[in-house]
C-alpha positions as CSV (number, residue, x, y, z in Angstrom):
1,X,-16.8,41.7,-20.1
2,X,-15.8,45.2,-19.3
3,X,-13.4,46.2,-16.5
4,X,-16.1,47.5,-14.1
5,X,-18.2,44.3,-14.5
6,X,-15.1,42.2,-13.8
7,X,-14.2,44.2,-10.7
8,X,-17.8,43.9,-9.5
9,X,-17.7,40.1,-10.1
10,X,-14.4,39.8,-8.1
11,X,-15.8,41.9,-5.2
12,X,-19.0,39.8,-5.0
13,X,-16.9,36.6,-5.0
14,X,-14.7,38.0,-2.2
15,X,-17.8,38.7,-0.1
16,X,-19.5,35.4,-0.7
17,X,-16.4,33.2,-0.1
18,X,-16.3,33.5,3.7
19,X,-20.0,32.9,3.9
20,X,-19.8,29.6,2.0
21,X,-16.7,28.4,3.9
22,X,-18.3,29.0,7.3
23,X,-21.1,26.5,6.5
24,X,-18.7,23.5,6.7
25,X,-18.9,21.3,9.7
26,X,-15.6,20.4,11.6
27,X,-14.3,16.9,11.0
28,X,-15.1,14.3,13.7
29,X,-12.2,12.2,15.1
30,X,-12.2,8.7,13.8
31,X,-11.0,5.6,15.8
32,X,-9.9,2.7,13.7
33,X,-10.5,-0.7,15.4
34,X,-8.6,-3.5,13.6
35,X,-8.9,-7.2,14.6
36,X,-7.7,-10.3,12.6
37,X,-10.7,-12.2,14.0
38,X,-14.3,-12.3,12.8
39,X,-16.8,-9.7,13.8
40,X,-18.9,-12.2,15.7
41,X,-15.9,-13.2,17.8
42,X,-14.8,-9.7,18.8
43,X,-17.8,-7.5,18.5
44,X,-18.0,-7.3,22.3
45,X,-14.6,-5.4,22.3
46,X,-16.0,-2.6,20.1
47,X,-18.9,-2.4,22.6
48,X,-16.4,-2.1,25.4
49,X,-14.6,0.7,23.6
50,X,-17.8,2.6,23.1
51,X,-18.7,2.1,26.8
52,X,-15.3,3.4,27.9
53,X,-15.8,6.5,25.7
54,X,-19.2,7.1,27.2
55,X,-17.7,6.9,30.7
56,X,-15.2,9.6,29.6
57,X,-18.2,11.8,28.5
58,X,-17.8,11.3,24.7
59,X,-21.1,10.9,23.0
60,X,-21.6,8.8,19.9
61,X,-21.9,11.9,17.8
62,X,-18.5,13.2,18.8
63,X,-16.3,10.3,17.7
64,X,-16.7,7.8,14.9
65,X,-15.5,4.2,15.4
66,X,-14.6,2.3,12.2
67,X,-14.2,-1.4,13.0
68,X,-12.5,-3.7,10.4
69,X,-12.3,-7.4,10.7
70,X,-9.7,-9.8,9.0
71,X,-12.0,-12.9,9.2
72,X,-9.3,-15.0,10.6
73,X,-6.5,-14.1,8.1
74,X,-3.3,-12.6,9.4
75,X,-0.4,-10.8,7.7
76,X,-0.1,-9.4,4.2
77,X,-2.4,-12.1,2.8
78,X,-5.3,-10.4,4.5
79,X,-5.7,-7.6,1.9
80,X,-9.4,-7.1,2.2
81,X,-10.9,-6.1,5.5
82,X,-14.7,-6.0,6.1
């Protein structure tokens, strides 16, 4: 590769880089909801959190809620959450 080809390649990459980077979507905030109980026992609490966020004018697409359940196990023994 000659010097002129190399410089042209670098110039093309410098122009294309901002165009590729601007296509990324901003990250959405994530709320972690952790409970040691089963999902069936506390699912209504996640619904209440979602309702409260709606009342504060947050739509479902703006914030992600990640619920995790311990299925009745507490402490360090509960290594896997569902």
